[in-house]
N, C-alpha and C positions, 0 to 999 in steps of 0.2 A: 716140351720146354725148349727143345732144339729149334723147332719151327718158330716158336715165339721169339727166340733171341736172334735168329737169322732172318730178319724181316726187312733188311735194307738191300735195295737193288741198284746196281750201277749199270746204266745203259751206255755202252761205248759207241755203238753204231745203231742209230735208230732215227725216228722222226725228230726227236728232241733229246739228244744225249744229256745225261745228268744223273743225279741221285734221287731215288724214289723210295718211299717208306712202305709201299704196299704193292702187291703183285698186279692188281688191276691197272694202276697207272703205268707200271713197267710194261705190261702186255700191250697196252694201247700204243706204246712207242715202237715196239718191235714187230707187232703183228703185220704180216704182209710186206715188211720192209726188207728189200734185198740186201743181203750181207749183214743182217742184224747180229749184234753181239752184246751179251749182257752177263752180269755176274751177281750172285747173291752173297752178301757178307754178313758178319755177325753184328757189327756195331756201326753207328753213323760215322764216327771218326775214321774208321778203316775204309768205309765206302767213299768218303770225301777224299781221303788220301789216294785211293786207287784211281778215282776219276781225275784228280789233279795230275797225277803222274802220267796218265794216258793223254791228257790235254797238253802237258809239257812236251811229250814226245811228238805229238802231232804238229804242234807249233814249230818245234825244232826242225822237223822234216821239211815243212813249208819254207822255213827260213833258209835252210841249207840249199834247197832247190833254187830259191831266188838268188842267193849269194853266188852259186855256181854259174847261173845265167849272166849275172852282172860282171863276174870276174873274167869272162871270155872277151869282153870289150877292152882292148888295151889303149884306146884313144881317150884322152881327157875330154870332158864335156866342155863345149864352147859357152861358158857362162862366167860371170864374175864370181870369184871365190871370196869376195869380201865378207859375205854373210853366210859362210858355210857352216858355222857352228851355231846351233839354235835350240838347245834344250836344257832343262834343269833336272835336278834329281827328282825322282818320283815319290809320291806320297801314297801310303796305303789307303785304299778306299774304305776299308772297314775299321782297321785299327792302326794307330801310328807306329812307325818303326823307330827304333832307337837312334838310327843315324840320320833321321830327318829332323831338322830343328823345328821348334814350335813356331808357327806362323799363322797369321790371319788368312782367311780365304782370299784368293786372288792376289796374294802377296807374291811379288817376284823374288825368287830364290836365286841369288847371283853371287853366292859367297865363294864358290870353288870352280875351278876348271872341270870340264867333263871327265877327263881321265882320272882325276882324284875322286870325283863322285863315284865313278865306276868301281874303283878299288874299295871304297868304303861300302858301297852297296853289296859287292861280292862278299865282303867280310860279314856284313849284317845278315845276308841270306844263306850263309854257310857254304859259299863257293870258294874255290881256290883263288890265289892271286893272279890277276890277268898278266899274260905275257904278250909283248909287242914285237912285231916284225915290220921293219921299215923297207919299203920298196922305192928305189930311186929311178927316176926317168929324166929325160931331157927332151926339149923341143928342138925343132929344126935349127933354131938360132943358137942352140946350146944352153938356153935357160933351163934351170932345173925345176922339176915339180915332183911331188911325193904322193905316196899312198901307204896307208898302214893296214895291218891286219892284227886283230887282237884275238887271243885264244884263252879259254878258261878250261884247263885240263881236268880239274877236280870239281865235280858238281854232284848234286843229288840225283841227276838224271841218268847216271851210269854211262854217260857218253860226253865227250868234250864239246864245248861250245866255241864257235869261231865266227868272226864277222869281218868283212872288208869295209873300209870306208871309201869315201870319194876321193878324187884327185884334188890336189891343192898346190898352190905355188909356194906355200909356207909349210914347214914341217909341223908346226904347232896346230895349224888349221886342219891338216890332214889327220893328225892324232885326235883332235877334238871331235871331228866328224865320225871317226871310227868308234870312239867311246860313246857318242850319242846314239849310234845305231845299235850298239850292244845293249845300252840301257833301254832302248825301245824294245828290244827282244826280251830282256828280262821282265820288263813291265807287262808285255803280252803274256809271257809264261805264267807270271804270278798274279795277274789281274790287278796291276797297279795303275795309277793315274800319273801321267807325265804332264807337268806344268811347263809349257814351252816358253822360252824367251830367247832372245838373240844375245849370246854371250859376247860376241865381238862388238855388238852395238853398245852393250852395257859398259864394256871397257872403254870405248870411245867417249861415252858420256862421262865416265869417271875422269878421264883425262881432261875433258872440257871443264868439268867442275873444278879440278885442281887449277887449271889455267884461269878460271874466273876468280878463284881465291887469290891467286897471284896478282891478277889485274886489280882486284879490290884493294889489296895491300899497297900496290903502287899508286893507285888513285888516292888512297887515304894519305899516304906520305906526301904526294904532290899537293893535295888540299891543305895539309899542314904547312907546307912551305909557302903556299900562296897566302895563307892567313898571316904568317910571319911577315912576309913582304908588305902586305896591306897595313899591318900594324906599324911597321917602320915608316911607311909613307904618311900615315896619319900623324905620327909623332913628329916627323920632320915638318909637316905642314903646320902643325900646331905651334912648334917652337919658332918658326920663321915668320909667321903672320903677325902684323902689328895690332895693338889693342884698339878699341873703338875710340878712346880718348886721343891716341896718337893720330888716328885717321882724321879726327875733327880738327886738331891743331894743324895738321898738314893741309887740310882743305882750307882752313882760314888763311894760311899763308899764301896759298896759291890763288884763292879767290877772296880778296880782302873785303869786298862789298857785296851786298845782296843785289838782286835785280832792281829792287825799289830804290836803293841808294844810287845805283848806276843811272836810273832814269832821272832821279833828282839832280844828280851832278851834271847831267847833260841837258837839263831843261833851261830855256832862255828866260831869265827874269827881267821884268820891266825896269827901266831906269828909275832910280829914286830921285825925287825932287826935293 
């Protein structure tokens, strides 16, 4: 009975790490593999949990190594920081999370800034509240630029999470980039999907839309004024123009005879005998 219940195998290090429900598949992954490591557990849920925690730790170690390498460079990148923020909240690949709004596939999610999405995501995943540390720098001409670090001290991983963002000339851009990188880390750890978009570009488009609405209102008002002016001109022309009968009388006074009458009046008649 014990062997029957303990039939789930977790391969941590092998040809293809994962959860297997029989010994033959597990053995094929570890046989002859240098540094192989596996474990047999009683239930599928425990096996999946053990493998997920192992993967979380491995991903976090890789992320920490990458972060330490990037943090040694104190020089800001020579690039335009205009589009430094470019990610949305992530949606679960298998089942929907409560903090992700319902949306159609390929729909752009642009409701919130990244640092707010990160706080909501941490709450939904059982993490502690993110804490932010701002680093101030200055260029040779005295112009300031910034970089943020975000830390999550309380997490299911039994170790804190931290991530540095990129350099930016605006505080908000630096904070957004840091939140984006932490969201990417959480997405990797929990197997989520990140739907990318350019948050800064979305905000620019929103401003353009608001400006277009203002322009439309101004043009509508101007069109109304032009219609009023045109109406006044028509009324003035109508009231000042003479009627057809008046025109005929005026023409008769100015031109008393027709062309035939004029020809007859100027014709030479023979003398009467």
